C-alpha positions, 0 to 999 in steps of 0.5 A, a space after each residue: 503513476 506510483 513510481 512518480 508518486 514515490 519519487 517526486 518531492 511534490 509531497 511531504 510524505 507518501 503512504 505506499 499502500 500498493 507496496 505494502 499489499 503487493 504480491 512479491 512475485 507479481 508487484 501489480 497484484 495484491 498478495 494472495 494472503 491479503 486479497 478478498 478473492 476478487 483480485 481488487 479488494 483487500 481482506 481484513 489482513 490486507 486492510 491491516 497491512 494498509 493501515 500499518 503502512 501509515 506512519 502516524 508521525 507523518 500525520 502530526 502537525 
């Protein structure tokens, strides 16, 4: 699904949060430094990485 979202022209913009927080050695997992410890939720650094993935210019009308 993520690959389709990243490559389709159905959207004006995509904020690729999955890539922003992915473990480079296991792309389907949260980077250990950004993981809250349960493997499913971000810690504060992960939340910041997710926020940093958003290009605010893409939100302008």
